C-alpha positions as semicolon CSV with decimal commas, in nm:
position;residue;x (nm);y (nm);z (nm)
1;M;-4,973;0,399;2,774
2;S;-5,121;0,056;2,704
3;V;-4,927;-0,266;2,753
4;M;-4,966;-0,351;2,383
5;K;-4,824;-0,015;2,274
6;K;-4,526;-0,060;2,504
7;K;-4,460;-0,403;2,350
8;W;-4,468;-0,258;1,997
9;M;-4,230;0,023;2,097
10;A;-3,989;-0,226;2,256
11;M;-4,002;-0,448;1,949
12;G;-3,936;-0,149;1,721
13;T;-3,633;-0,045;1,928
14;T;-3,495;-0,399;1,913
15;L;-3,536;-0,414;1,535
16;V;-3,357;-0,081;1,492
17;M;-3,067;-0,204;1,708
18;I;-3,042;-0,530;1,510
19;A;-3,047;-0,341;1,180
20;A;-2,775;-0,105;1,300
21;M;-2,557;-0,396;1,410
22;A;-2,606;-0,568;1,075
23;M;-2,495;-0,264;0,872
24;P;-2,136;-0,299;0,743
25;V;-1,893;-0,049;0,883
26;M;-1,602;0,053;0,664
27;A;-1,293;0,124;0,868
28;A;-1,127;0,460;0,808
29;A;-0,782;0,304;0,827
30;E;-0,679;-0,056;0,766
31;Y;-0,322;-0,155;0,855
32;E;-0,142;-0,357;0,588
33;T;0,212;-0,457;0,496
34;A;0,386;-0,288;0,202
35;R;0,741;-0,303;0,066
36;L;0,956;0,011;0,083
37;R;1,166;0,032;-0,237
38;P;1,455;0,279;-0,220
39;D;1,611;0,088;-0,512
40;F;1,342;0,207;-0,754
41;T;1,443;0,494;-0,983
42;I;1,168;0,738;-1,086
43;V;1,214;0,942;-1,405
44;I;0,956;1,206;-1,507
45;D;0,995;1,366;-1,851
46;G;1,363;1,273;-1,863
47;E;1,452;1,398;-1,513
48;E;1,539;1,156;-1,233
49;M;1,337;1,237;-0,922
50;N;1,455;1,175;-0,567
51;F;1,161;1,256;-0,345
52;K;1,175;1,404;0,002
53;R;0,925;1,516;0,261
54;A;0,882;1,874;0,371
55;D;1,128;1,812;0,656
56;G;1,396;1,696;0,412
57;S;1,383;1,324;0,494
58;A;1,373;1,077;0,206
59;A;1,041;0,952;0,066
60;F;1,076;0,628;-0,130
61;A;0,839;0,433;-0,354
62;L;0,615;0,169;-0,196
63;V;0,493;-0,159;-0,345
64;Y;0,154;-0,273;-0,217
65;E;-0,055;-0,554;-0,371
66;D;0,171;-0,559;-0,680
67;S;0,125;-0,185;-0,740
68;T;0,391;0,084;-0,709
69;Y;0,293;0,392;-0,507
70;L;0,456;0,736;-0,505
71;P;0,419;1,016;-0,248
72;L;0,146;1,266;-0,335
73;R;0,381;1,555;-0,260
74;A;0,594;1,435;-0,552
75;I;0,293;1,461;-0,781
76;G;0,241;1,818;-0,663
77;E;0,600;1,898;-0,751
78;A;0,570;1,739;-1,097
79;L;0,243;1,923;-1,166
80;G;0,366;2,252;-1,026
81;R;0,085;2,255;-0,768
82;N;0,090;2,319;-0,396
83;V;-0,026;2,027;-0,179
84;N;-0,264;2,134;0,099
85;W;-0,412;1,927;0,383
86;D;-0,741;1,985;0,568
87;E;-0,733;1,782;0,890
88;K;-1,101;1,840;0,966
89;T;-1,232;1,700;0,637
90;K;-0,935;1,467;0,566
91;T;-0,898;1,635;0,226
92;I;-0,579;1,675;0,023
93;T;-0,593;1,950;-0,237
94;L;-0,355;2,008;-0,528
95;E;-0,411;2,356;-0,666
96;G;-0,264;2,693;-0,762
97;Q;0,089;2,775;-0,874
98;R;0,349;2,597;-0,664
99;T;0,519;2,823;-0,412
100;A;0,654;2,554;-0,176
101;K;1,017;2,452;-0,218
102;D;1,073;2,142;-0,430
103;S;1,271;1,857;-0,277
104;S;1,364;1,645;-0,579
105;N;1,726;1,743;-0,622
106;K;1,968;1,519;-0,431
107;A;2,003;1,142;-0,453
108;V;1,904;0,943;-0,146
109;E;1,978;0,589;-0,034
110;G;1,803;0,324;0,167
111;T;1,734;-0,048;0,206
112;A;1,425;-0,232;0,082
113;K;1,215;-0,355;0,373
114;N;0,862;-0,436;0,481
115;V;0,671;-0,153;0,645
116;T;0,324;-0,104;0,790
117;V;0,094;0,130;0,597
118;Q;-0,263;0,250;0,640
119;V;-0,521;0,212;0,363
120;R;-0,717;0,538;0,397
121;N;-1,062;0,514;0,240
122;D;-1,158;0,830;0,432
123;F;-0,912;1,055;0,244
124;T;-1,046;1,281;-0,032
125;I;-0,818;1,390;-0,316
126;V;-0,909;1,717;-0,495
127;I;-0,708;1,841;-0,793
128;D;-0,783;2,185;-0,940
129;G;-1,126;2,183;-0,774
130;K;-1,228;1,836;-0,894
131;E;-1,262;1,541;-0,655
132;Q;-1,069;1,239;-0,780
133;T;-1,162;0,871;-0,755
134;F;-0,928;0,594;-0,866
135;K;-0,987;0,238;-0,979
136;T;-0,791;-0,059;-1,106
137;S;-0,842;-0,185;-1,460
138;A;-1,088;-0,437;-1,310
139;G;-1,294;-0,157;-1,160
140;K;-1,184;-0,208;-0,799
141;A;-1,151;0,112;-0,595
142;I;-0,799;0,227;-0,512
143;Y;-0,747;0,420;-0,190
144;P;-0,450;0,631;-0,083
145;L;-0,188;0,484;0,148
146;L;-0,054;0,667;0,452
147;Y;0,301;0,588;0,556
148;D;0,519;0,782;0,798
149;G;0,309;1,096;0,762
150;S;0,309;1,092;0,378
151;T;0,017;1,012;0,149
152;Y;0,086;0,779;-0,145
153;L;-0,106;0,707;-0,467
154;P;-0,050;0,423;-0,717
155;L;0,120;0,494;-1,048
156;R;-0,197;0,413;-1,238
157;A;-0,369;0,703;-1,062
158;I;-0,065;0,926;-1,117
159;G;-0,069;0,843;-1,486
160;Q;-0,436;0,943;-1,500
161;I;-0,372;1,269;-1,314
162;M;-0,069;1,371;-1,519
163;G;-0,182;1,231;-1,853
164;K;0,144;1,041;-1,899
165;D;0,262;0,701;-2,015
166;V;0,401;0,481;-1,737
167;N;0,695;0,259;-1,837
168;W;0,889;0,001;-1,635
169;D;1,242;-0,132;-1,690
170;N;1,279;-0,448;-1,479
171;D;1,656;-0,471;-1,527
172;T;1,728;-0,126;-1,383
173;K;1,416;-0,105;-1,159
174;T;1,324;0,224;-1,329
175;V;0,977;0,376;-1,360
176;T;0,948;0,636;-1,636
177;L;0,657;0,878;-1,680
178;T;0,651;1,055;-2,017
179;S;0,414;1,286;-2,200
180;E;0,432;1,102;-2,533
181;G;0,065;1,015;-2,550
182;Y;-0,151;0,837;-2,295
183;T;-0,169;0,465;-2,369
184;V;-0,207;0,281;-2,037
185;T;-0,403;-0,033;-2,122
186;D;-0,627;-0,260;-1,916
187;A;-0,398;-0,563;-1,927
188;D;-0,331;-0,735;-1,596
189;S;-0,004;-0,902;-1,687
190;F;0,357;-0,791;-1,712
191;D;0,618;-0,922;-1,955
192;S;0,960;-0,857;-1,801
193;K;1,121;-0,877;-2,147
194;K;0,948;-0,554;-2,246
195;D;1,028;-0,212;-2,107
196;T;0,664;-0,099;-2,087
197;V;0,414;-0,171;-1,812
198;T;0,095;-0,291;-1,976
199;D;-0,110;-0,184;-1,675
200;A;-0,001;0,089;-1,437
201;D;-0,143;-0,121;-1,153
202;T;0,097;-0,408;-1,224
203;F;0,460;-0,370;-1,122
204;K;0,577;-0,724;-1,051
205;E;0,942;-0,807;-1,042
206;S;1,070;-1,112;-1,225
207;S;1,141;-1,314;-0,909
208;P;1,092;-1,110;-0,589
209;D;1,155;-1,287;-0,260
210;I;1,174;-1,143;0,090
211;G;1,409;-1,422;0,200
212;L;1,406;-1,674;0,482
213;E;1,538;-1,441;0,754
214;E;1,289;-1,167;0,671
215;A;1,002;-1,420;0,691
216;K;1,120;-1,522;1,040
217;A;1,142;-1,157;1,146
218;I;0,787;-1,085;1,025
219;A;0,643;-1,381;1,219
220;L;0,833;-1,297;1,537
221;K;0,731;-0,932;1,520
222;H;0,365;-1,028;1,478
223;A;0,389;-1,257;1,781
224;G;0,558;-0,983;1,982
225;L;0,865;-1,199;2,047
226;T;1,236;-1,200;1,969
227;E;1,444;-1,490;1,839
228;S;1,618;-1,526;2,174
229;Q;1,281;-1,575;2,348
230;V;1,163;-1,871;2,141
231;S;1,277;-2,226;2,079
232;R;1,258;-2,470;1,786
233;L;1,248;-2,182;1,536
234;K;1,239;-2,318;1,183
235;A;1,128;-2,195;0,843
236;E;1,098;-2,347;0,499
237;K;0,984;-2,238;0,157
238;D;0,676;-2,391;-0,004
239;R;0,434;-2,336;-0,291
240;D;0,057;-2,375;-0,264
241;D;-0,188;-2,308;-0,551
242;G;0,079;-2,107;-0,733
243;V;0,159;-1,892;-0,427
244;V;0,517;-1,910;-0,299
245;K;0,529;-1,877;0,078
246;Y;0,741;-1,935;0,386
247;E;0,617;-2,159;0,665
248;V;0,757;-2,040;1,000
249;E;0,719;-2,229;1,328
250;F;0,849;-2,171;1,682
251;E;0,757;-2,231;2,048
252;K;0,734;-2,018;2,361
253;D;0,611;-2,130;2,705
254;R;0,442;-2,446;2,568
255;V;0,268;-2,244;2,296
256;E;0,334;-2,341;1,935
257;Y;0,322;-2,062;1,675
258;D;0,254;-2,142;1,310
259;Y;0,283;-1,878;1,034
260;E;0,257;-1,867;0,657
261;I;0,423;-1,563;0,495
262;N;0,385;-1,461;0,130
263;A;0,738;-1,491;-0,013
264;E;0,686;-1,200;-0,251
265;T;0,504;-0,939;-0,045
266;G;0,577;-1,044;0,313
267;K;0,205;-1,048;0,391
268;I;0,096;-1,285;0,667
269;L;-0,131;-1,549;0,512
270;K;-0,187;-1,749;0,830
271;A;-0,112;-1,698;1,199
272;E;-0,209;-1,969;1,448
273;K;-0,133;-2,058;1,810
274;D;-0,155;-2,409;1,953
275;Y;-0,157;-2,437;2,331
276;D;0,011;-2,760;2,447
277;D;-0,183;-2,910;2,738
């Protein structure tokens, strides 16, 4: 083989490697913070639903990026379909006449709190043989959430699947799905004086706030520390460009930690360390 040919082959290999490195890779699971909402009441066609997993443990609604999510198993119950899982293809199928035992019969209780969820863009949802894709009113793709072994979908997607109106009562924290026509609009705002959600992607409370202590707990957990391990722990509420947040600061072993926490969602907006020389 000539020297020139070897050079061209080496150059080609390098270009292929560079191109491969430059290609964006979409993670199968992204970890995010959501809000578990046991205080939400779900009513479908006049019947209050209290969802549970197959093992009997409670499954509550989740709020993630201002959208309310319900467990997919609950949708199967409401549609009268069995929910099947294929581990190999990461496919969830809703089909056939439901034979599994329903779980929506007894009331359950719990406390609202922040939890870690996975955004699963690798999950495929198939209903009655048709693969489903979901989007916000702005056209942004919506992916299922995975929390504690249960798959969740946003109410906008559930409304599309079930062909139902989605209504929200802010005073009683009640979500109602009814079959009286299908009128979910593309509005991106919510008027708390009305009892109807104008967009099934938008479920904002009138004045949600995780509170000062919860903001401290989120920052400490992210840093892998406890309150007893740090010094000069302080937190204060602030507003920046319309976003209400908590600023949390503390020190440990001459390292200063600085956090900004979204006061509504509990999402970490900033996390910095400053090493004191």
